[in-house]
C-alpha positions in Angstrom: 42.7 21.8 29.1 44.8 18.6 29.6 48.1 17.8 27.9 49.8 14.6 27.9 53.4 13.9 26.7 53.7 10.1 27.5 54.1 8.3 24.1 52.1 5.5 25.3 52.2 2.8 22.4 48.7 1.2 23.4 47.2 4.6 22.1 48.4 3.4 18.7 46.5 0.2 18.9 43.2 2.3 18.7 44.4 3.5 15.0 44.7 1.8 12.0 47.8 -0.6 11.5 48.2 -0.3 7.9 50.2 2.8 8.3 53.4 3.0 10.6 52.7 5.8 13.0 54.2 7.6 16.0 52.5 9.4 18.7 53.6 12.8 19.9 50.8 14.3 22.0 47.3 13.9 23.3 45.0 16.9 24.1 41.5 17.1 25.2 39.6 20.5 24.7 35.9 21.3 24.0 34.8 17.7 24.0 37.3 17.1 21.3 40.4 14.6 21.6 43.2 16.0 19.6 46.0 13.2 18.6 49.3 14.3 17.1 51.1 11.7 15.1 53.3 11.1 12.1 54.1 8.6 9.6 57.4 6.6 10.3 58.1 4.7 7.0 61.6 4.6 5.7 60.2 5.4 2.3 57.3 5.2 -0.2 56.5 3.9 -3.6 55.9 6.4 -6.3 52.3 6.0 -7.6 53.3 6.6 -11.0 56.3 4.1 -11.6 56.1 2.2 -8.5 59.8 2.8 -7.4 60.9 3.2 -3.9 61.6 6.7 -2.8 63.5 7.6 0.4 64.7 11.3 -0.3 62.3 13.6 1.4 61.2 16.7 0.0 59.1 18.3 2.5 56.7 17.8 5.5 53.1 19.2 6.1 50.2 18.2 8.5 46.9 16.7 7.4 43.8 16.9 9.7 41.5 14.2 9.6 38.4 13.3 11.4 38.1 9.9 13.2 35.8 7.8 15.1 34.9 9.1 18.5 36.3 7.9 21.7 34.5 7.9 25.0 31.9 10.4 23.7 34.8 12.8 22.5 35.2 13.6 18.9 38.6 12.6 17.7 40.8 14.7 15.3 44.3 13.4 13.9 46.8 15.8 13.4 48.7 13.6 10.9 52.5 14.6 9.8 53.0 13.5 6.4 56.0 13.6 3.9 56.6 14.5 0.4 59.1 12.4 -1.4 61.6 12.8 -4.7 61.0 10.1 -7.2 64.3 8.2 -7.5 63.5 7.1 -11.1 64.7 9.7 -13.5 62.5 8.5 -16.3 59.4 9.1 -14.3 57.3 12.2 -15.5 56.3 12.5 -11.7 59.1 14.1 -9.8 57.4 14.7 -6.5 54.7 12.8 -4.6 53.0 12.7 -1.3 53.4 9.4 0.4 50.1 7.4 0.4 48.0 6.4 3.4 46.4 3.0 2.5 43.9 1.7 4.9 43.8 5.1 6.7 42.4 8.0 4.4 42.0 8.7 0.6 43.7 11.3 -1.1 42.6 15.0 -0.3 40.4 13.4 2.3 39.7 15.1 5.5 38.4 12.0 7.3 39.5 8.6 7.9 38.3 5.6 5.7 36.5 4.0 8.9 34.7 7.4 9.6 33.9 7.4 6.0 32.5 3.6 6.1 30.2 4.8 9.3 28.7 7.8 7.6 28.0 5.8 4.4 26.3 3.3 6.7 24.3 5.9 8.3 23.5 7.7 5.0 22.1 4.3 3.5 20.2 3.0 6.5 18.9 6.3 8.2 18.9 9.0 5.4 20.4 12.5 5.2 18.9 14.6 7.7 18.1 11.8 10.2 21.5 10.4 9.7 23.1 13.7 10.5 21.2 14.1 13.8 22.1 10.7 14.8 25.9 11.3 13.9 25.7 14.4 16.0 24.6 12.6 18.9 27.4 10.1 18.5 30.0 12.7 18.4 30.6 12.2 14.5 29.0 15.5 13.5 28.2 15.9 9.9 25.5 17.6 7.5 22.8 15.7 5.6 24.2 16.9 2.6 27.6 15.2 3.2 25.7 11.9 3.9 23.8 12.2 0.6 26.9 12.9 -1.3 28.6 9.8 0.2 25.6 7.9 -0.8 25.6 9.0 -4.2 29.4 8.2 -4.9 28.7 4.6 -4.0 28.8 2.2 -6.8 27.2 -1.2 -6.5 29.3 -4.1 -7.1 28.4 -5.8 -10.1 28.3 -9.4 -9.4 30.5 -11.6 -11.5 27.9 -13.9 -11.9 25.3 -11.7 -13.2 25.4 -13.3 -16.5 24.5 -16.7 -14.8 21.1 -15.4 -13.4 18.6 -17.8 -14.6 15.4 -17.1 -12.7 14.2 -13.4 -12.6 11.2 -11.9 -11.2 9.7 -8.6 -12.5 7.2 -6.4 -10.9 6.2 -2.7 -10.8 6.4 -0.4 -7.9 4.8 3.3 -7.4 7.1 6.1 -7.0 3.9 8.0 -7.0 0.6 6.0 -6.8 -1.4 6.7 -10.0 1.3 9.0 -11.6 4.8 7.5 -11.7 5.7 3.9 -11.6 9.2 1.8 -11.9 10.1 -1.5 -12.4 12.2 -4.0 -9.7 13.9 -7.0 -11.1 15.1 -9.7 -8.8 17.2 -12.7 -8.6 14.8 -15.4 -7.5 17.4 -17.8 -6.5 19.9 -15.6 -4.5 16.9 -13.4 -3.3 18.6 -10.2 -4.4 17.5 -6.9 -6.1 19.5 -6.9 -9.7 18.1 -3.8 -10.8 15.7 -0.8 -10.4 14.2 0.8 -13.4 12.5 4.5 -13.4 9.5 3.1 -15.6 7.8 0.1 -16.2 7.7 0.5 -19.9 8.3 -2.8 -22.0 11.4 -1.3 -24.0 13.2 -0.9 -20.6 12.7 -4.3 -19.4 13.3 -5.7 -22.8 16.8 -3.9 -22.9 17.9 -5.3 -19.4 16.8 -8.8 -20.4 18.6 -8.8 -23.7 21.8 -7.6 -22.0 21.5 -10.9 -19.8 20.9 -13.9 -22.2 21.3 -16.1 -19.3 17.9 -15.7 -18.0 15.8 -18.9 -18.5 12.6 -18.0 -16.1 10.8 -14.9 -16.1 8.1 -14.7 -13.2 5.8 -11.7 -13.8 2.1 -10.4 -13.0 -0.6 -10.5 -15.5 0.2 -7.4 -17.1 0.7 -7.2 -20.7 3.9 -5.0 -21.1 6.1 -7.4 -19.1 4.8 -10.3 -21.1 5.7 -8.4 -24.4 9.2 -7.7 -22.9 10.0 -11.1 -21.8 8.9 -12.3 -25.3 11.1 -9.9 -27.2 14.2 -9.6 -24.5 14.3 -13.3 -23.5 12.6 -15.2 -26.4 13.9 -18.5 -25.0 13.2 -18.1 -21.4 9.8 -19.6 -19.8 7.3 -17.1 -18.6 5.5 -17.8 -15.4 2.3 -16.0 -14.3 2.3 -15.2 -10.4 -0.4 -17.5 -8.5 -1.3 -14.7 -6.3 -2.3 -12.5 -9.3 -4.2 -15.3 -10.7 -6.3 -15.5 -7.3 -6.6 -11.5 -7.4 -8.1 -11.7 -10.8 -10.4 -14.4 -10.0 -11.6 -12.1 -7.0 -11.9 -9.2 -9.3 -14.4 -11.4 -11.6 -16.2 -12.7 -8.5 -16.7 -9.0 -7.3 -18.0 -7.9 -10.7 -20.5 -10.8 -10.5 -21.7 -9.9 -7.1 -22.0 -6.0 -7.8 -24.5 -7.3 -10.5 -26.4 -9.2 -7.8 -26.4 -6.3 -5.1 -30.3 -6.5 -4.8 -29.6 -10.2 -3.6 -27.4 -8.9 -0.9 -29.7 -6.6 0.4 -32.7 -9.1 0.2 -31.0 -11.8 2.2 -29.8 -9.3 4.8 -33.3 -8.0 5.3 -34.5 -11.5 5.6 -32.1 -12.2 8.5 -32.8 -8.9 10.0 -36.7 -9.6 10.1 -36.0 -13.3 11.4 -33.8 -11.7 14.1 -36.3 -9.0 15.0 -39.0 -11.4 15.4 -37.1 -13.8 17.8 -35.9 -10.9 19.9 -39.1 -8.9 20.0 -40.9 -9.0 23.4 -44.6 -9.8 23.0 -45.6 -7.6 26.0 -44.6 -4.3 24.0 -47.0 -2.2 22.7 -45.1 -2.4 19.3 -45.6 -6.1 19.2 -49.3 -5.9 20.0 -49.7 -3.9 16.8 -47.7 -6.2 14.6 -49.7 -9.2 16.0 -53.0 -7.9 15.6 -54.0 -7.6 12.0 -57.1 -5.5 12.5 -54.8 -2.7 13.9 -52.9 -2.4 10.8 -53.6 0.7 8.6 -52.3 1.8 5.3 -49.7 4.2 5.0 -50.3 7.6 3.3 -49.3 7.3 -0.3 -47.9 10.9 -0.4 -46.3 12.6 2.4 -46.0 16.5 2.8 -42.8 16.3 0.8 -44.7 14.7 -2.0 -47.5 17.3 -1.9 -45.0 20.2 -2.2 -43.3 18.6 -5.4 -47.0 18.2 -6.8 -47.5 21.7 -6.2 -44.4 22.9 -7.7 -45.1 20.8 -10.9 -48.5 22.5 -11.2 -46.9 25.8 -10.8 -44.5 25.3 -13.4 -47.1 24.1 -15.8 -49.3 26.8 -15.3 -46.5 29.5 -16.0 -45.4 27.3 -19.2 -49.2 27.9 -20.4 -48.7 31.8 -19.8 -45.8 31.8 -22.3 -42.8 32.2 -19.8 -39.7 30.3 -20.8 -37.4 28.2 -18.7 -35.3 31.0 -17.5 -38.1 33.2 -16.5 -39.8 30.6 -14.5 -36.6 29.7 -13.0 -36.2 33.3 -11.7 -39.6 33.8 -10.6 -39.9 30.7 -8.6 -36.4 30.5 -7.3 -35.5 27.2 -8.6 -32.6 25.7 -10.6 -33.0 25.6 -14.5 -32.5 21.8 -14.4 -35.4 21.3 -11.8 -37.6 23.3 -14.2 -36.5 21.8 -17.0 -37.3 18.3 -15.6 -40.7 19.3 -14.5 -41.8 21.0 -17.8 -41.0 18.0 -20.0 -43.0 15.9 -17.9 -46.6 15.3 -19.1 -48.0 14.1 -15.7 -46.5 14.3 -12.1 -44.5 11.4 -11.3 -43.7 11.1 -7.6 -39.9 10.8 -7.0 -38.3 8.9 -4.1 -35.0 9.5 -3.1 -33.1 6.1 -2.6 -31.5 6.4 1.0 -28.0 5.7 1.6 -26.8 2.9 3.4 -26.3 3.5 7.1 -26.6 1.9 10.4 -30.4 2.1 10.2 -30.9 0.6 6.8 -31.1 -3.1 8.0 -33.8 -2.3 10.3 -35.9 -0.3 7.9 -38.2 -3.5 7.0 -39.1 -3.8 10.8 -39.7 -0.1 11.1 -41.9 0.0 8.0 -44.0 -3.0 9.2 -44.4 -1.1 12.6 -45.8 2.1 10.9 -48.1 0.1 8.6 -49.7 -1.3 11.5 -50.2 2.2 13.0 -47.6 2.5 15.4 -45.2 5.5 15.4 -44.0 5.6 18.9 -40.0 6.4 17.8 -38.7 5.9 21.4 -40.2 2.5 21.9 -39.1 1.3 18.5 -35.7 2.5 19.1 -35.5 0.4 22.0 -36.8 -2.4 19.9 -34.1 -2.0 17.4 -31.5 -1.2 19.7 -31.8 -4.6 21.5 -31.5 -6.2 17.9 -28.2 -4.4 17.4 -28.9 -0.9 16.0 -26.3 1.4 17.4 -27.6 4.8 16.2 -29.7 7.2 18.2 -33.4 7.7 18.7 -33.4 11.1 16.8 -32.5 9.1 13.5 -35.4 6.7 14.1 -37.8 9.8 14.8 -36.5 11.3 11.6 -37.3 8.5 9.5 -40.7 8.0 11.0 -41.7 11.5 9.9 -41.8 10.6 6.4 -44.7 8.2 7.2 -46.8 10.8 9.1 -49.1 13.3 7.3 -48.2 15.6 10.0 -44.9 14.8 11.6 -44.8 16.1 15.2 -41.6 17.8 16.9 -40.4 15.9 20.0 -37.6 16.9 22.2 -34.9 14.2 22.2 -35.3 12.3 25.5 -32.2 12.6 27.7 -30.4 9.3 28.8 -31.3 8.3 32.3 -28.1 8.4 34.6 -26.7 5.1 35.5 -28.4 3.3 32.9 -26.3 0.6 31.5 -25.2 0.7 27.8 -26.3 -2.2 25.9 -24.1 -4.2 23.7 -24.2 -3.3 20.1 -23.9 -6.0 17.4 -23.2 -5.3 13.7 -24.2 -8.9 12.7 -26.6 -8.2 9.8 -25.5 -5.3 8.0 -25.6 -5.2 4.2 -22.2 -6.8 3.4 -20.3 -5.2 0.3 -19.7 -7.2 -2.7 -15.9 -7.2 -2.0 -16.7 -8.6 1.4 -18.9 -11.0 0.1 -16.4 -12.2 -2.6 -13.9 -13.2 0.1 -16.6 -15.0 2.2 -17.4 -16.9 -0.9 -13.8 -17.8 -1.8 -13.1 -18.9 2.0 -13.7 -22.5 3.0 -16.6 -23.2 5.2 -14.4 -23.7 8.5 -12.9 -20.3 8.2 -16.3 -18.3 8.3 -17.8 -17.0 11.4 -21.4 -18.3 12.2 -23.0 -15.0 10.5 -21.0 -15.0 7.5 -21.8 -18.9 7.1 -25.5 -18.3 7.4 -25.4 -15.4 5.1 -23.4 -17.4 2.4 -25.8 -20.4 2.9 -28.9 -18.2 2.4 -27.4 -16.6 -0.6 -26.3 -19.6 -2.4 -29.6 -21.4 -1.8 -31.7 -18.5 -3.1 -29.6 -17.8 -6.0 -28.1 -21.0 -7.6 -25.9 -19.1 -10.0 -24.1 -17.5 -7.1 -23.7 -21.1 -5.7 -22.3 -22.4 -9.0 -19.9 -19.3 -9.3 -18.8 -20.0 -5.4 -18.0 -23.8 -6.4 -16.1 -22.8 -9.5 -14.0 -20.1 -7.7 -13.1 -22.4 -4.7 -12.4 -25.2 -7.1 -9.9 -22.9 -8.9 -8.4 -21.7 -5.8 -7.6 -25.2 -4.7 -6.3 -25.8 -8.2 -3.7 -23.0 -7.8 -2.7 -23.6 -4.5 -1.9 -27.1 -5.2 -0.5 -26.5 -8.5 -2.6 -28.9 -10.5 -2.1 -27.9 -13.9 -3.5 -30.9 -15.6 -7.0 -30.1 -14.0 -7.1 -26.8 -15.7 -8.7 -28.1 -18.8 -11.7 -29.8 -16.9 -12.2 -26.2 -14.9 -12.1 -24.2 -18.3 -14.6 -26.5 -19.7 -16.9 -26.2 -16.6 -16.9 -22.5 -16.9 -17.7 -22.5 -20.3 -20.9 -24.6 -19.5 -22.2 -22.0 -17.0 -23.8 -18.7 -17.6 -21.8 -16.6 -15.8 -20.0 -13.8 -18.1 -17.8 -12.6 -15.4 -16.1 -16.0 -14.9 -16.3 -16.7 -18.7 -14.2 -13.6 -19.2 -11.7 -14.5 -16.5 -11.2 -18.0 -18.2 -10.9 -16.2 -21.6 -8.2 -13.9 -20.1 -6.4 -17.3 -18.9 -6.3 -18.7 -22.6 -4.8 -15.7 -23.8 -1.9 -16.2 -21.5 -2.1 -20.1 -21.2 1.5 -20.8 -21.5 2.6 -18.6 -18.6 -0.6 -19.5 -16.5 0.1 -23.4 -16.9 3.8 -22.7 -16.2 2.6 -21.0 -12.9 0.4 -23.9 -12.0 3.4 -26.4 -12.5 6.6 -24.5 -11.7 7.7 -23.5 -8.0 8.3 -20.0 -8.9 6.2 -17.1 -8.1 6.4 -13.2 -7.3 6.4 -13.5 -3.7 10.0 -12.7 -2.9 9.6 -9.7 -5.4 6.6 -8.4 -3.5 8.8 -8.7 -0.2 11.6 -6.5 -1.7 9.0 -4.0 -2.8 7.8 -3.7 0.5 11.1 -3.2 1.7 11.5 -0.5 -1.1 8.2 1.2 0.2 9.6 1.6 3.7 12.9 3.1 2.2 10.9 5.5 0.0 8.6 6.6 2.8 11.6 7.0 5.1 12.8 9.9 2.7 9.3 11.5 2.9 9.2 11.5 -0.9 12.0 14.3 -1.3 14.7 12.0 -2.8 15.3 11.3 -6.5 15.1 8.1 -8.3 19.1 7.8 -8.3 19.2 7.8 -4.3 16.3 5.5 -3.7 17.8 3.0 -6.5 21.3 3.2 -4.5 19.6 2.6 -1.1 17.6 -0.4 -2.4 20.6 -2.0 -3.9 22.7 -1.6 -0.6 19.8 -2.9 1.5 19.9 -5.9 -0.7 
C-alpha cells in the first residue's frame, strides 16, 4: 500500500474543472487508485429558487467511479456539503450542492465515465461491452450498459419538419416472419425513424406528422405507395431504379424457366462439339463412333424395366382373383399408391425416371452415342469425358452404363496409379440455371466470358423470341441507367408488339405505377442510401445475436447515424 500526502495541484488537472476541488490524499491498493477530494466553493445556488446559500448544514462523502489512470481503476471519495436555503419563502429549506459537469444526482459514476460506458453500449453491445470495459479497468455489467443505452433519448432535429426528401424501405427483424420500416433523410443521409412494422398505416402516420416532405423514394411495393398517397398527398413518389431492374430480371427469369429445354439443348450441342474436337481418333471408343457398321441398337427395356412389367402382371392377376388393393399391397409388400397406379393402367407403360442434373449430365449424349455403337468400356469412356472437363469418378460412369446393358457386370473400381498427375478440371459447359442465363442476357457483350458469349449467341440464334427478349431487356436497362424517361413510351410499344407474356406483364406493372416510374427515370433520387443504412442495421442486429428487442435496436441505429 502506498500513501501520499503531497497535495500536488497537477493531479487536479486530471479531474473535471467545472467544480472547484481540493486534493487531500492519493492511495493505490488492489489495482485501484483512490483519490480523496472535497469541494471548495463558498456557496451554492438553491435548485428550487436559485438564491445563493452559504450557511452549511452538514457534510458527507460520495464515492464516484471515474476513468482509469495508468491501467488502474479510479475511485473518487468526494466530500460534499448540504446548505440551508437563505430564502425564507422557498419551500426547500435544505439542499445538496450540485456538481455540474462532474456527476449527476444520486450517481455513483462521473459523467465522463458514463459517456464512455454509453459509447461501449452503443458500439459494442451489452456483454461484449462489459468484457471490453473490464479489460480497460472500467468494470461494469452488461445489464448496466443496456440500461444506459435505453435511457438515451435521441435528439430531435430542429429542422425535422423541413425534411423534403425521404427514402422508405423495409428491413427484416426475422426473415420471412417479422419486418420493419426504415425512413431516411436523403439529403442529410441520416436515419429519421425506425418503425416496428411495414404496414401502410404506420408509414402514413409518420408522413402526416411531417408535412414538409416533398419526395418519397420507395420500392415497387403497394403498401408504401398507398402510405405515401394518403400521408403525403402532395409529395412526388419515386420508384427506385434498382427495383425496376430487379423486376425486369425476375420477368426474364420466368421467361427462361419456360424455355429450360432450350438451355439443355444448347448445352448438349456445345458438349458434343467439344467432345468431337477433343476425342483422339486412336482410341477404341473413337473407332466405334466412326465405324457405322459397328453401331448396334440398345435394348429397349433394361432389367429394371422387366421387373416393373412383372410387377404389373402380378397385380393384374391378383385383381382378377378378386383381391382388393389393400390385400395385394400386403401380399406383394408394395405401397398402396404403387398398387393403385398399376391397377388402374389398362396396359403396361414403361416409366423412365428423369435423372437429376449432376456433373455427368452434360456428357450423357456422348456416352449414349458410344453405347449405341456397342462400346461399354467404362474406364476408357471415363478418360474421354475427363479430358473434356468431367470432374466425377469412374464409378459414376460405370453405374450409368449399367442401364444400357442386358446383364450389368460388376467390376472393381480401378485404383489410381501413384504419381499419375491430376488433370485440369473445367466446368465450361454445365447446364446454366435460368437465373444465371438471365444475367448473361442482361449483361453487355464485353462483360461476358468466351464460354458465356458463345452460349448466349447459340441460344439467341436458335430461339428468336429469346433474342427479342434480350434486346428489349438491354434496351430497358440502358434506359434506366441513363434516366431517359422520354424513351419509355417507345419501349412500352415495342414490348406490346412482342409475343412475350412475361415482359408484357412487366410492362403492365409499370403502367399501374407509371407516375412513380417516370419520376424514377427523370429525378436523381433513389433508395441506394437507404439500402446502405439497412446494411448497417443488419450488422448491428447480427452483432446482438438476435437477443435484443426492437427498442434497443432502434436506439443503436439512430445513435449510429
